[in-house]
Structures are given as structure tokens and as C-alpha cells.
N, C-alpha and C positions, 0 to 999 in steps of 0.2 A: 765379260772374257775376253781378253786380248787375245786379237788375231795377228797374222804374218803380218800383214798390211799396216797394222796400227806399229809395231816394232820397226817395219821399215820408214815410217813417216817419222817416228822419232828418233832415228840416227839421222836422217836428211835434216830435221829441225835443231839437232844439236849443232852440226859442224855449221848450218846455216845461220845460226846464232852466235856463233865464233866471230866468224869472217862478218857479220853484221855490226856486231857491238864493238868490235876491235875499231869502228872508225865513229862511235857513237850513236849508231843507227840501233832500233828495236829489232830490225827483220823482219816489217811487215810483208815486204814486196818478196822475199824469198820465201816466206810462210806461204804467202798467196800461192806463188810457184810451185811450192812441193805439192798443197794442197791439190791443185789443180792437176797434176802429172798424176796423183793416186787416185783423179777419180770423185773427191769429195764433192756432195753438193754444192750448187753455188749459194744456195740459203745459208749453209753452214760455215763457207769459206770469209765473208766477211767478219759476221762475231767473233768467230775464233780467232782470226789476224789480230782484230783487236783487242781481243781480250789477252792474246799472249804478247802484245807490243806491252800493254799496261804493266803486266808481270814483268816483262824482261827491262823493259824503260826505267820501269821504277827503282832497280837496281842500280843499272849503268848509269843512270842520270845523278843517283848518291855519291858513286864511285868518282865518277868526273868533277863533280862537285868537291867530293873531299880533295881530289888532287889539283884542285883550284883551274879545272881548265873548262873554264865557261865565261860567260859574258852576260850577267844579268840585265846591264841597261841596255842590251841588245833584246834578250829574250822578253822582257816585259812589253814592249810595244807588238812585238811579233804575237805575243798570246792574247792581247788583248784587241788583236784582229783575229785571231784564228779561234779561240773558245768560240764564240758564238759561230763563227761559221760552220766550223766542225759538227757543232751541233745540228744546225740545218742539215748540212751533209747527210749527217748519220741518219736523220728523220727519213731523209728520200731512200727508197726501195727502189732501185731500178729492175726492169725486166732482166731476164739472161741474155735474149739477144742483145741486150743496150750493154751492161753491164761488163760482157765478156769481152767484147772490142775494146773497151775503153782500161780498162785493166790490161788487157794484153799488151796495147800501145804502151802504158806506163812500164809494164815490166821490160819491153823493150827497149825503152829509155836507159832502163836502169841496166840492162846488158849492154847499152852503148856504154855509158860511163864507167862499167867496170872493164868492158875488152877493150876502151882505149885509154886505159889509165894509164900516168906516167909521173914519174918523182919531178917536183918542181920546185921551186926555190920559194922561200917564205915572201908572199907578196905583203910589203907595207900597208897599215890599216889605214882608212879614210874615214873622215868624219861623215855619217850617213845623216840624212833626213828622217824625222821620228816619223813623218806622215808616210814614207816610202815604206818602211818597216811593217807599220800595222798595214797596207795595203798587201805587201807581201804576206802577212799573215793570214789576211782574211781570205785569198787567192788560194794559197798551200791548204789551208783550214778545210775549207769548204771541198778543195777535189780530195784531200785526206780522210774526210769523213765520209763523204760520198761513195770511196771505192775501198773503204776499211784498209786504208794504209796509215802510215805515221806522217807521212810528208816529208820526210829526212832526207830521202834520196832528190829530192827536189830541192830544200832548202839549203844542204850543205853545200854544194858546189855554187849556189847562187852565193852564199854570203861571204865565201873565201873569194870567190872570182871577183864579188864587188869591193873586197877589201874591206868589211866591213868589222872582221875579226880575224884573229890568228885560225891558223888549221885546228891547233889544238884547243883553243877556243871555240871554235866552230864545234867540236863533239860533244861537249859539255851542253852548250846552249841547242844543238840539235835534237840531246838525248831528253833535256827539260820540255823542249817543243812537242815531241812525240808522245811522251808520257801524256798531257793534257789534252793534245790532238786526239789521241785514241780514246781517252778517258770518257772525254765530253762527245766524241763521234759515236763510241756506244752508248751513252746515255739517250743521245738524239734517237737512237734505233735499240730503244729496251726490250720492244717487244721481239727482235731477234733473238734475244736470250733463248729463247725456245728452242731456236734449232742448233744451240751449240751441243756437240758432240758428248758424250757421258767420256770419253778419254781426254777431256779439255786439261784435266788434273795430272795427268800422266805426260801430254804434250809440254805444259805449261812448267812441270819440274823439269823436264829434260831442256826445253829451250831456255828456263833461267839458269841451269847449270854449264849452258853452253853459252850464256851470256854474263856468267861469273868469270869464265876463263877468259873470253874475248875482251870485256873492257880491262881488264889488266893486260892482255896482250897490248890494247891500245894506248895504255896509260905508261907501259915502261919499254913498251920495244918498237921496233919498225916494221912496217907492213910488208908482206911480201907479194910483188907485183902478179908475179905467175898463179898465187893462189886467188885474187881477185878476177883474174880473168876467167879464169875455171868457172869461177861463181858467176859471171857474165854469161858464159855458155848455157848453164844450167836457165839464168832467166831469160834466154833468147828462144830457147826451146819452149820453155814453159807459154812465153807471151805468143810464139806462133800457135802455140797449140789451142790457147784461148781465141785468138783472132779467126784461125779457120775450122776451129771447131773439131780437131785430130786428137 
């Protein structure tokens, strides 16, 4: 039976998915934030966030690839490092007292990225070393699998700031990265599937619908800075809630 809290979670997931997928992310950070704010158990949050990531990023990555907003030459070395690292990270189950502060800090970082967002001119791309791309994939992949996120909030600004690809190219590249990270992170912790709530199908359908809208916005329209800052505020509150256990 669907309860009021499930409806509220769905509404939040829907809008969170729209905002995140508009920049090529699948939304794990906001999904974790939402589930934390509504008091879902920590054992449920990680596998549910990864499952939603897989559902949403499978569609968004397809759409960005179709629109040719991706860089496969960059995605391959990143994934070579990320896939085994995400599997190992997913295999590790952190105690609640450790998991909450780590994810809380990640949410605060995500909040910072959204609150301080500003329109920037496109930077010229530079030639990157494959070794650095693989190492980057390993670090972000492990962290993503460990925390139940896709790693996009770290990868996206990094490859844009470093000039490894264009802003639009980063969107599709990150979407592909998130899909495989989330898939292998969940495979690494396959026993956690028992903790997935029966409402996953409902959550997944709502998040996917938001992802369909968000990816179209990201491909065809500009992003609104004020909306991103509002999202940052939500992440800030959730991050503080996890860190201080309030």
C-alpha cells in the first residue's frame, strides 16, 4: 500500500531527476538526500540510489549519445579504471556511523557546486594523458561504489575544468560513466538487493519520467542558475542532517 510519505518522496525524486539529468547526471546525490530527509534506513539508501541511477542513466546516456554530446575516447579510459574500482567499493558495507558522515560531506560538496554555479565561457579542450584518465576513473569509481553514488558530481566539473572535453561533451560522457559505475557498484554489493524497498518500481518510474524531461532540457535548452542554487540548498540541508544525525 502506497503511503503519504511515498508520494512525497516520489514528488521530490521527480524534480530532482529533472534537475540532475539536465546536466547529464543520474541524480544519486539528490536521491540519497531525499531518502535521508524522509528517514529511510541507511541499508536501504545505497542500493536504492544505485538502482535508480541505473534506471535513469540508461535513458539519459542514450539520449546524449544520440545527440552526439559525448566523448567515447575519454569515456573508455575512465571506465577501464572505474568499473573494477566501483565493484570493489560496492562490495564494502560501511557502518552507519562512518557511511553517514562520508556521504554527508559528498552532499555538502555537491551543494557547494550548485550554490556557487555561474555561467562560464567554453574552455578550449586540451590533450589529456590516458594514464591520468584511468587513475581518475579508479578514484571516482571506488568512491561512487562505496557511497552509492554515480560519481558524476565529481567527474563532470573535473573534466570540464581540466579541459578534457567540452561542456556538452561532458554531459554524455558523465552519463555513460554513471551508468557503468552504478551497475558494477550494485553488482559488487549484490546482497544489498534484499534491502531494496518494495516501492522501488514506483520510485524508478517517477525518476525515469523526470530523467526523460531533464535530458531533453539539457540537450535543447539552457539551464537556469536559480534552480541549481535551490537544489544546492536541498543538498546542504541533507548533508548537514547526515553529518550531525539530526
